[in-house]
LOTOR-787945 format. One record per residue: residue number from 1; residue in three letters; x negated, y negated, z of N, C-alpha, C in turn. Coordinates in steps of 0.2 Angstrom, whole numbers, m for minus. Atoms other than C-alpha are relative to their C-alpha. Layout:
BEGIN
<i: NUM, aa: ala, n_px: X, n_py: Y, n_pz: Z, ca_px: X, ca_py: Y, ca_pz: Z, c_px: X, c_py: Y, c_pz: Z>
...
//
This chain:
BEGIN
<i: 1, aa: met, n_px: m4, n_py: 6, n_pz: 0, ca_px: 0, ca_py: 0, ca_pz: 0, c_px: m4, c_py: m6, c_pz: 0>
<i: 2, aa: pro, n_px: 4, n_py: 6, n_pz: 0, ca_px: m14, ca_py: m13, ca_pz: 4, c_px: m2, c_py: m2, c_pz: m7>
<i: 3, aa: phe, n_px: 2, n_py: 2, n_pz: 7, ca_px: m20, ca_py: m12, ca_pz: m14, c_px: 5, c_py: m3, c_pz: m4>
<i: 4, aa: phe, n_px: m6, n_py: 3, n_pz: 4, ca_px: m3, ca_py: m15, ca_pz: m22, c_px: 2, c_py: m6, c_pz: 3>
<i: 5, aa: glu, n_px: m2, n_py: 6, n_pz: m3, ca_px: 1, ca_py: m28, ca_pz: m9, c_px: m5, c_py: m6, c_pz: m3>
<i: 6, aa: ala, n_px: 5, n_py: 5, n_pz: 2, ca_px: m15, ca_py: m38, ca_pz: m14, c_px: 1, c_py: m1, c_pz: m7>
<i: 7, aa: leu, n_px: 0, n_py: 1, n_pz: 7, ca_px: m13, ca_py: m35, ca_pz: m32, c_px: 6, c_py: m4, c_pz: m2>
<i: 8, aa: val, n_px: m6, n_py: 3, n_pz: 1, ca_px: 5, ca_py: m41, ca_pz: m32, c_px: 0, c_py: m8, c_pz: 2>
<i: 9, aa: arg, n_px: 1, n_py: 6, n_pz: m3, ca_px: 0, ca_py: m56, ca_pz: m21, c_px: m4, c_py: m4, c_pz: m5>
<i: 10, aa: arg, n_px: 4, n_py: 3, n_pz: 5, ca_px: m13, ca_py: m61, ca_pz: m34, c_px: 4, c_py: m2, c_pz: m6>
<i: 11, aa: phe, n_px: m5, n_py: 1, n_pz: 6, ca_px: m1, ca_py: m59, ca_pz: m48, c_px: 5, c_py: m5, c_pz: 0>
<i: 12, aa: tyr, n_px: m6, n_py: 5, n_pz: m1, ca_px: 13, ca_py: m69, ca_pz: m41, c_px: m3, c_py: m7, c_pz: 2>
<i: 13, aa: asp, n_px: 4, n_py: 7, n_pz: m1, ca_px: 0, ca_py: m83, ca_pz: m36, c_px: 0, c_py: m3, c_pz: m7>
<i: 14, aa: gly, n_px: 0, n_py: 3, n_pz: 7, ca_px: m2, ca_py: m85, ca_pz: m55, c_px: 6, c_py: m2, c_pz: m3>
<i: 15, aa: val, n_px: m7, n_py: 1, n_pz: 2, ca_px: 16, ca_py: m83, ca_pz: m59, c_px: 3, c_py: m7, c_pz: 3>
<i: 16, aa: ala, n_px: m3, n_py: 6, n_pz: m3, ca_px: 21, ca_py: m97, ca_pz: m47, c_px: m2, c_py: m6, c_pz: m3>
<i: 17, aa: ala, n_px: 3, n_py: 7, n_pz: 3, ca_px: 10, ca_py: m110, ca_pz: m56, c_px: 1, c_py: 0, c_pz: m8>
<i: 18, aa: asp, n_px: 0, n_py: m1, n_pz: 8, ca_px: 14, ca_py: m104, ca_pz: m74, c_px: 7, c_py: m3, c_pz: m3>
<i: 19, aa: pro, n_px: m6, n_py: 3, n_pz: 3, ca_px: 26, ca_py: m115, ca_pz: m84, c_px: 4, c_py: 4, c_pz: m4>
<i: 20, aa: asp, n_px: m4, n_py: m5, n_pz: 4, ca_px: 32, ca_py: m100, ca_pz: m95, c_px: 4, c_py: 4, c_pz: 5>
<i: 21, aa: leu, n_px: m3, n_py: m5, n_pz: m4, ca_px: 36, ca_py: m89, ca_pz: m80, c_px: 4, c_py: m3, c_pz: 6>
<i: 22, aa: arg, n_px: m3, n_py: 3, n_pz: m6, ca_px: 40, ca_py: m100, ca_pz: m65, c_px: 8, c_py: m1, c_pz: m1>
<i: 23, aa: pro, n_px: m7, n_py: 2, n_pz: 1, ca_px: 57, ca_py: m105, ca_pz: m72, c_px: 5, c_py: 7, c_pz: 1>
<i: 24, aa: leu, n_px: m4, n_py: m6, n_pz: m1, ca_px: 63, ca_py: m86, ca_pz: m71, c_px: 1, c_py: 1, c_pz: 7>
<i: 25, aa: tyr, n_px: m1, n_py: m1, n_pz: m7, ca_px: 62, ca_py: m87, ca_pz: m52, c_px: 2, c_py: m7, c_pz: 3>
<i: 26, aa: pro, n_px: m2, n_py: 6, n_pz: m3, ca_px: 73, ca_py: m101, ca_pz: m47, c_px: 0, c_py: 0, c_pz: 8>
<i: 27, aa: glu, n_px: 1, n_py: 1, n_pz: m7, ca_px: 69, ca_py: m108, ca_pz: m29, c_px: 7, c_py: 1, c_pz: 4>
<i: 28, aa: ala, n_px: m7, n_py: 0, n_pz: m3, ca_px: 88, ca_py: m109, ca_pz: m25, c_px: 2, c_py: 7, c_pz: 1>
<i: 29, aa: asp, n_px: m2, n_py: m7, n_pz: 0, ca_px: 90, ca_py: m90, ca_pz: m28, c_px: m5, c_py: 4, c_pz: 4>
<i: 30, aa: asp, n_px: 5, n_py: m4, n_pz: m4, ca_px: 74, ca_py: m86, ca_pz: m18, c_px: m3, c_py: 6, c_pz: m3>
<i: 31, aa: arg, n_px: 2, n_py: m6, n_pz: 4, ca_px: 69, ca_py: m74, ca_pz: m32, c_px: m8, c_py: 2, c_pz: 1>
<i: 32, aa: leu, n_px: 7, n_py: m1, n_pz: 0, ca_px: 50, ca_py: m76, ca_pz: m31, c_px: m2, c_py: 5, c_pz: 6>
<i: 33, aa: pro, n_px: 2, n_py: m5, n_pz: m6, ca_px: 48, ca_py: m68, ca_pz: m13, c_px: 3, c_py: 7, c_pz: m1>
<i: 34, aa: leu, n_px: m3, n_py: m7, n_pz: 1, ca_px: 60, ca_py: m54, ca_pz: m17, c_px: m3, c_py: 3, c_pz: m6>
<i: 35, aa: ala, n_px: 3, n_py: m3, n_pz: 6, ca_px: 52, ca_py: m51, ca_pz: m34, c_px: m7, c_py: 3, c_pz: 2>
<i: 36, aa: arg, n_px: 6, n_py: m3, n_pz: m2, ca_px: 35, ca_py: m49, ca_pz: m25, c_px: 1, c_py: 7, c_pz: 4>
<i: 37, aa: arg, n_px: m2, n_py: m6, n_pz: m4, ca_px: 43, ca_py: m36, ca_pz: m13, c_px: 1, c_py: 6, c_pz: m5>
<i: 38, aa: his, n_px: m2, n_py: m6, n_pz: 5, ca_px: 51, ca_py: m26, ca_pz: m27, c_px: m6, c_py: 2, c_pz: m4>
<i: 39, aa: leu, n_px: 5, n_py: m2, n_pz: 4, ca_px: 36, ca_py: m26, ca_pz: m38, c_px: m5, c_py: 4, c_pz: 4>
<i: 40, aa: thr, n_px: 4, n_py: m4, n_pz: m5, ca_px: 25, ca_py: m20, ca_pz: m23, c_px: 2, c_py: 7, c_pz: 1>
<i: 41, aa: leu, n_px: m3, n_py: m7, n_pz: m1, ca_px: 37, ca_py: m6, ca_pz: m19, c_px: 0, c_py: 4, c_pz: m6>
<i: 42, aa: phe, n_px: 0, n_py: m4, n_pz: 6, ca_px: 39, ca_py: m1, ca_pz: m37, c_px: m7, c_py: 3, c_pz: m2>
<i: 43, aa: leu, n_px: 6, n_py: m2, n_pz: 2, ca_px: 21, ca_py: 0, ca_pz: m41, c_px: m3, c_py: 5, c_pz: 5>
<i: 44, aa: ala, n_px: 3, n_py: m5, n_pz: m5, ca_px: 16, ca_py: 9, ca_pz: m25, c_px: 4, c_py: 7, c_pz: m1>
<i: 45, aa: gln, n_px: m4, n_py: m6, n_pz: 2, ca_px: 30, ca_py: 22, ca_pz: m29, c_px: m2, c_py: 3, c_pz: m6>
<i: 46, aa: tyr, n_px: 1, n_py: m2, n_pz: 7, ca_px: 26, ca_py: 23, ca_pz: m47, c_px: m7, c_py: 4, c_pz: 0>
<i: 47, aa: trp, n_px: 7, n_py: m3, n_pz: 0, ca_px: 7, ca_py: 27, ca_pz: m43, c_px: 0, c_py: 5, c_pz: 5>
<i: 48, aa: gly, n_px: 0, n_py: m6, n_pz: m5, ca_px: 12, ca_py: 41, ca_pz: m30, c_px: 0, c_py: m2, c_pz: 7>
<i: 49, aa: gly, n_px: m1, n_py: 2, n_pz: m7, ca_px: 15, ca_py: 31, ca_pz: m14, c_px: 7, c_py: 1, c_pz: 2>
<i: 50, aa: pro, n_px: m7, n_py: m1, n_pz: m3, ca_px: 30, ca_py: 30, ca_pz: m3, c_px: 6, c_py: m2, c_pz: m5>
<i: 51, aa: thr, n_px: m6, n_py: 1, n_pz: 4, ca_px: 47, ca_py: 31, ca_pz: m11, c_px: 5, c_py: m6, c_pz: 3>
<i: 52, aa: thr, n_px: m5, n_py: 6, n_pz: m3, ca_px: 54, ca_py: 15, ca_pz: m2, c_px: 4, c_py: m3, c_pz: m5>
<i: 53, aa: tyr, n_px: m3, n_py: 4, n_pz: 6, ca_px: 58, ca_py: 7, ca_pz: m19, c_px: 7, c_py: 4, c_pz: m1>
<i: 54, aa: asp, n_px: m7, n_py: m4, n_pz: 2, ca_px: 71, ca_py: 21, ca_pz: m23, c_px: 4, c_py: 0, c_pz: 6>
<i: 55, aa: ala, n_px: m4, n_py: 0, n_pz: m6, ca_px: 77, ca_py: 22, ca_pz: m5, c_px: 4, c_py: m7, c_pz: 1>
<i: 56, aa: glu, n_px: m3, n_py: 6, n_pz: m1, ca_px: 81, ca_py: 3, ca_pz: m5, c_px: 4, c_py: m2, c_pz: m6>
<i: 57, aa: arg, n_px: m3, n_py: 3, n_pz: 6, ca_px: 86, ca_py: 0, ca_pz: m23, c_px: 2, c_py: 5, c_pz: m5>
<i: 58, aa: gly, n_px: m2, n_py: m6, n_pz: 5, ca_px: 89, ca_py: 17, ca_pz: m32, c_px: m5, c_py: 0, c_pz: m5>
<i: 59, aa: his, n_px: 4, n_py: 0, n_pz: 6, ca_px: 82, ca_py: 21, ca_pz: m49, c_px: m2, c_py: m7, c_pz: m2>
<i: 60, aa: pro, n_px: 2, n_py: 7, n_pz: 2, ca_px: 71, ca_py: 7, ca_pz: m55, c_px: 4, c_py: m3, c_pz: m6>
<i: 61, aa: arg, n_px: m4, n_py: 3, n_pz: 5, ca_px: 81, ca_py: 5, ca_pz: m71, c_px: m3, c_py: m7, c_pz: m2>
<i: 62, aa: leu, n_px: 3, n_py: 7, n_pz: 1, ca_px: 69, ca_py: m9, ca_pz: m76, c_px: 3, c_py: m4, c_pz: m6>
<i: 63, aa: arg, n_px: m3, n_py: 4, n_pz: 6, ca_px: 76, ca_py: m13, ca_pz: m93, c_px: 7, c_py: m3, c_pz: 2>
<i: 64, aa: met, n_px: m7, n_py: 3, n_pz: m3, ca_px: 94, ca_py: m15, ca_pz: m85, c_px: m1, c_py: m6, c_pz: 4>
<i: 65, aa: arg, n_px: 0, n_py: 5, n_pz: m5, ca_px: 88, ca_py: m25, ca_pz: m71, c_px: m3, c_py: m7, c_pz: m3>
<i: 66, aa: his, n_px: 3, n_py: 6, n_pz: 3, ca_px: 78, ca_py: m37, ca_pz: m82, c_px: 4, c_py: m3, c_pz: m6>
<i: 67, aa: ala, n_px: m4, n_py: 2, n_pz: 6, ca_px: 92, ca_py: m38, ca_pz: m96, c_px: 2, c_py: m7, c_pz: 0>
<i: 68, aa: pro, n_px: m3, n_py: 7, n_pz: 0, ca_px: 99, ca_py: m55, ca_pz: m90, c_px: m5, c_py: m5, c_pz: m2>
<i: 69, aa: phe, n_px: 5, n_py: 6, n_pz: 0, ca_px: 83, ca_py: m64, ca_pz: m92, c_px: m4, c_py: 0, c_pz: m7>
<i: 70, aa: gly, n_px: 4, n_py: 1, n_pz: 7, ca_px: 76, ca_py: m70, ca_pz: m109, c_px: m7, c_py: 0, c_pz: 1>
<i: 71, aa: ile, n_px: 7, n_py: 0, n_pz: 0, ca_px: 59, ca_py: m64, ca_pz: m111, c_px: m3, c_py: 0, c_pz: m7>
<i: 72, aa: gly, n_px: 3, n_py: 1, n_pz: 6, ca_px: 50, ca_py: m70, ca_pz: m126, c_px: m7, c_py: 2, c_pz: 0>
<i: 73, aa: pro, n_px: 7, n_py: m1, n_pz: 1, ca_px: 33, ca_py: m68, ca_pz: m133, c_px: m5, c_py: m4, c_pz: 5>
<i: 74, aa: ala, n_px: 4, n_py: 5, n_pz: m5, ca_px: 26, ca_py: m83, ca_pz: m122, c_px: 1, c_py: 3, c_pz: 7>
<i: 75, aa: gln, n_px: m1, n_py: m3, n_pz: m7, ca_px: 33, ca_py: m75, ca_pz: m106, c_px: m3, c_py: 7, c_pz: 1>
<i: 76, aa: arg, n_px: 3, n_py: m6, n_pz: 0, ca_px: 27, ca_py: m58, ca_pz: m110, c_px: m8, c_py: m1, c_pz: 0>
<i: 77, aa: asp, n_px: 8, n_py: 1, n_pz: 0, ca_px: 9, ca_py: m64, ca_pz: m114, c_px: m2, c_py: m3, c_pz: 6>
<i: 78, aa: ser, n_px: 2, n_py: 3, n_pz: m6, ca_px: 9, ca_py: m75, ca_pz: m99, c_px: 0, c_py: 5, c_pz: 6>
<i: 79, aa: trp, n_px: m1, n_py: m6, n_pz: m5, ca_px: 15, ca_py: m60, ca_pz: m88, c_px: m6, c_py: 4, c_pz: 0>
<i: 80, aa: leu, n_px: 6, n_py: m5, n_pz: 1, ca_px: 1, ca_py: m49, ca_pz: m95, c_px: m6, c_py: m3, c_pz: 2>
<i: 81, aa: arg, n_px: 6, n_py: 3, n_pz: m2, ca_px: m12, ca_py: m62, ca_pz: m93, c_px: m1, c_py: 0, c_pz: 7>
<i: 82, aa: his, n_px: 0, n_py: 0, n_pz: m7, ca_px: m8, ca_py: m64, ca_pz: m75, c_px: m1, c_py: 6, c_pz: 3>
<i: 83, aa: met, n_px: 1, n_py: m6, n_pz: m2, ca_px: m7, ca_py: m46, ca_pz: m72, c_px: m8, c_py: 3, c_pz: m1>
<i: 84, aa: arg, n_px: 7, n_py: m2, n_pz: 1, ca_px: m24, ca_py: m43, ca_pz: m80, c_px: m5, c_py: m4, c_pz: 5>
<i: 85, aa: gln, n_px: 4, n_py: 4, n_pz: m4, ca_px: m32, ca_py: m57, ca_pz: m70, c_px: 1, c_py: 3, c_pz: 8>
<i: 86, aa: ala, n_px: m1, n_py: m3, n_pz: m6, ca_px: m24, ca_py: m49, ca_pz: m54, c_px: m4, c_py: 7, c_pz: 1>
<i: 87, aa: ile, n_px: 3, n_py: m6, n_pz: 0, ca_px: m31, ca_py: m32, ca_pz: m58, c_px: m8, c_py: m1, c_pz: 0>
<i: 88, aa: ala, n_px: 7, n_py: 2, n_pz: 0, ca_px: m49, ca_py: m40, ca_pz: m62, c_px: m2, c_py: m2, c_pz: 7>
<i: 89, aa: glu, n_px: 1, n_py: 3, n_pz: m7, ca_px: m48, ca_py: m49, ca_pz: m45, c_px: 0, c_py: 6, c_pz: 5>
<i: 90, aa: ser, n_px: m1, n_py: m5, n_pz: m5, ca_px: m43, ca_py: m33, ca_pz: m36, c_px: m6, c_py: 5, c_pz: 0>
<i: 91, aa: ala, n_px: 6, n_py: m4, n_pz: 1, ca_px: m59, ca_py: m24, ca_pz: m43, c_px: 1, c_py: 7, c_pz: 2>
<i: 92, aa: pro, n_px: 0, n_py: m8, n_pz: m2, ca_px: m53, ca_py: m6, ca_pz: m43, c_px: m5, c_py: 3, c_pz: m4>
<i: 93, aa: pro, n_px: 4, n_py: m3, n_pz: 4, ca_px: m64, ca_py: 7, ca_pz: m50, c_px: 1, c_py: 0, c_pz: m7>
<i: 94, aa: pro, n_px: m2, n_py: 0, n_pz: 7, ca_px: m66, ca_py: 7, ca_pz: m69, c_px: 5, c_py: 4, c_pz: m2>
<i: 95, aa: ala, n_px: m6, n_py: m5, n_pz: 3, ca_px: m55, ca_py: 22, ca_pz: m72, c_px: 7, c_py: m2, c_pz: 2>
<i: 96, aa: val, n_px: m7, n_py: 2, n_pz: m3, ca_px: m41, ca_py: 15, ca_pz: m61, c_px: 2, c_py: m7, c_pz: m4>
<i: 97, aa: glu, n_px: m1, n_py: 6, n_pz: 3, ca_px: m43, ca_py: m2, ca_pz: m69, c_px: 3, c_py: 1, c_pz: m7>
<i: 98, aa: ala, n_px: m2, n_py: m2, n_pz: 7, ca_px: m41, ca_py: 6, ca_pz: m87, c_px: 7, c_py: 3, c_pz: 0>
<i: 99, aa: arg, n_px: m7, n_py: m3, n_pz: m1, ca_px: m26, ca_py: 16, ca_pz: m81, c_px: 5, c_py: m6, c_pz: 1>
<i: 100, aa: leu, n_px: m5, n_py: 6, n_pz: m1, ca_px: m17, ca_py: 0, ca_pz: m74, c_px: 1, c_py: m4, c_pz: m6>
<i: 101, aa: glu, n_px: m1, n_py: 4, n_pz: 6, ca_px: m21, ca_py: m10, ca_pz: m89, c_px: 4, c_py: 3, c_pz: m5>
<i: 102, aa: ala, n_px: m3, n_py: m4, n_pz: 5, ca_px: m15, ca_py: 3, ca_pz: m101, c_px: 8, c_py: 0, c_pz: 2>
<i: 103, aa: tyr, n_px: m7, n_py: 0, n_pz: m2, ca_px: 1, ca_py: 5, ca_pz: m91, c_px: 4, c_py: m7, c_pz: m1>
<i: 104, aa: phe, n_px: m3, n_py: 7, n_pz: 1, ca_px: 5, ca_py: m14, ca_pz: m90, c_px: 0, c_py: m2, c_pz: m7>
<i: 105, aa: glu, n_px: m1, n_py: 2, n_pz: 7, ca_px: 1, ca_py: m17, ca_pz: m108, c_px: 5, c_py: 4, c_pz: m4>
<i: 106, aa: met, n_px: m6, n_py: m3, n_pz: 3, ca_px: 13, ca_py: m3, ca_pz: m113, c_px: 6, c_py: m3, c_pz: 2>
<i: 107, aa: ala, n_px: m6, n_py: 2, n_pz: m3, ca_px: 26, ca_py: m9, ca_pz: m102, c_px: 2, c_py: m7, c_pz: m3>
<i: 108, aa: ala, n_px: m1, n_py: 6, n_pz: 3, ca_px: 24, ca_py: m27, ca_pz: m108, c_px: 2, c_py: 0, c_pz: m7>
<i: 109, aa: arg, n_px: m1, n_py: m1, n_pz: 7, ca_px: 24, ca_py: m22, ca_pz: m126, c_px: 7, c_py: 3, c_pz: m1>
<i: 110, aa: arg, n_px: m6, n_py: m4, n_pz: 1, ca_px: 39, ca_py: m10, ca_pz: m125, c_px: 6, c_py: m4, c_pz: 3>
<i: 111, aa: cys, n_px: m6, n_py: 3, n_pz: m3, ca_px: 50, ca_py: m21, ca_pz: m114, c_px: 1, c_py: m8, c_pz: m2>
<i: 112, aa: ala, n_px: m1, n_py: 7, n_pz: 2, ca_px: 48, ca_py: m39, ca_pz: m122, c_px: 5, c_py: 1, c_pz: m6>
<i: 113, aa: thr, n_px: m6, n_py: 0, n_pz: 5, ca_px: 63, ca_py: m44, ca_pz: m133, c_px: m3, c_py: m3, c_pz: m7>
<i: 114, aa: gly, n_px: 2, n_py: 3, n_pz: 6, ca_px: 53, ca_py: m54, ca_pz: m145, c_px: 4, c_py: m7, c_pz: m2>
<i: 115, aa: asn, n_px: m4, n_py: 6, n_pz: 1, ca_px: 65, ca_py: m68, ca_pz: m143, c_px: m1, c_py: m5, c_pz: 5>
<i: 116, aa: glu, n_px: 1, n_py: 5, n_pz: m5, ca_px: 62, ca_py: m85, ca_pz: m135, c_px: 7, c_py: m1, c_pz: 4>
<i: 117, aa: pro, n_px: m6, n_py: 1, n_pz: m4, ca_px: 75, ca_py: m87, ca_pz: m121, c_px: 3, c_py: m7, c_pz: m1>
<i: 118, aa: ala, n_px: m3, n_py: 6, n_pz: 1, ca_px: 87, ca_py: m101, ca_pz: m124, c_px: 1, c_py: m4, c_pz: 7>
<i: 119, aa: ser, n_px: m1, n_py: 3, n_pz: m7, ca_px: 90, ca_py: m104, ca_pz: m105, c_px: m4, c_py: 5, c_pz: 5>
<i: 120, aa: leu, n_px: 4, n_py: m5, n_pz: m4, ca_px: 76, ca_py: m96, ca_pz: m94, c_px: 4, c_py: 1, c_pz: 7>
<i: 121, aa: gly, n_px: m3, n_py: m2, n_pz: m6, ca_px: 83, ca_py: m87, ca_pz: m79, c_px: 7, c_py: 1, c_pz: 0>
<i: 122, aa: arg, n_px: m7, n_py: 0, n_pz: 0, ca_px: 100, ca_py: m86, ca_pz: m85, c_px: 2, c_py: 6, c_pz: m6>
<i: 123, aa: pro, n_px: m1, n_py: m5, n_pz: 5, ca_px: 109, ca_py: m72, ca_pz: m95, c_px: 0, c_py: m3, c_pz: m7>
<i: 124, aa: gly, n_px: 1, n_py: 2, n_pz: 7, ca_px: 106, ca_py: m73, ca_pz: m114, c_px: 7, c_py: 0, c_pz: m3>
<i: 125, aa: pro, n_px: m7, n_py: 0, n_pz: 3, ca_px: 120, ca_py: m74, ca_pz: m127, c_px: 2, c_py: 8, c_pz: m1>
<i: 126, aa: ala, n_px: m3, n_py: m7, n_pz: 0, ca_px: 131, ca_py: m59, ca_pz: m129, c_px: m3, c_py: 4, c_pz: m5>
<i: 127, aa: gly, n_px: 3, n_py: m4, n_pz: 5, ca_px: 123, ca_py: m45, ca_pz: m138, c_px: m8, c_py: 0, c_pz: 0>
<i: 128, aa: thr, n_px: 7, n_py: 0, n_pz: m1, ca_px: 105, ca_py: m49, ca_pz: m133, c_px: m2, c_py: 3, c_pz: 7>
<i: 129, aa: leu, n_px: 2, n_py: m4, n_pz: m6, ca_px: 98, ca_py: m37, ca_pz: m120, c_px: m8, c_py: 0, c_pz: 0>
<i: 130, aa: pro, n_px: 7, n_py: 0, n_pz: m1, ca_px: 80, ca_py: m42, ca_pz: m116, c_px: m2, c_py: 6, c_pz: 4>
<i: 131, aa: arg, n_px: 3, n_py: m6, n_pz: m3, ca_px: 69, ca_py: m27, ca_pz: m111, c_px: m6, c_py: m1, c_pz: 4>
<i: 132, aa: trp, n_px: 6, n_py: 1, n_pz: m4, ca_px: 56, ca_py: m34, ca_pz: m99, c_px: m1, c_py: 4, c_pz: 6>
<i: 133, aa: val, n_px: 1, n_py: m4, n_pz: m5, ca_px: 48, ca_py: m24, ca_pz: m86, c_px: m1, c_py: m4, c_pz: 7>
<i: 134, aa: gln, n_px: 1, n_py: 2, n_pz: m6, ca_px: 44, ca_py: m29, ca_pz: m66, c_px: m4, c_py: m2, c_pz: 5>
<i: 135, aa: ile, n_px: 5, n_py: 1, n_pz: m4, ca_px: 34, ca_py: m29, ca_pz: m63, c_px: 0, c_py: m8, c_pz: 1>
<i: 136, aa: ala, n_px: 0, n_py: 7, n_pz: m1, ca_px: 37, ca_py: m48, ca_pz: m65, c_px: 6, c_py: m3, c_pz: 3>
<i: 137, aa: gly, n_px: m6, n_py: 3, n_pz: m1, ca_px: 55, ca_py: m51, ca_pz: m63, c_px: 4, c_py: 2, c_pz: 7>
<i: 138, aa: pro, n_px: m4, n_py: m1, n_pz: m6, ca_px: 69, ca_py: m49, ca_pz: m50, c_px: 1, c_py: 8, c_pz: 1>
<i: 139, aa: gly, n_px: m2, n_py: m7, n_pz: 0, ca_px: 71, ca_py: m30, ca_pz: m53, c_px: m5, c_py: 4, c_pz: 4>
//
């Protein structure tokens, strides 16, 4: 858990100051602290740790949880940049770093919609279902 707590803290420190990502976490909704917790629990569970995420939130359903948020190329690229930086700052062994980066690259590529959001942090138009992962969002 300490590794993932530190990784997620570093990641969200970057997100909090990013003009492309910060609007996805409205202060009024208190989404940023909640997103930190969810991502930490998800990553720990995904990589073989405690199953607290499932116990608290059920199946990850990452695409569904992130569908209301327009995630375009700018947000995807910013998200991945901050995650890569957080990984580098965490200084895991090279094999672990490579596996983390490969996972996050796959997830970012697979889950981005390719559409710039019309209204960040709000549901998109009917028929558009962004497929972003959690690593960054509220899911």
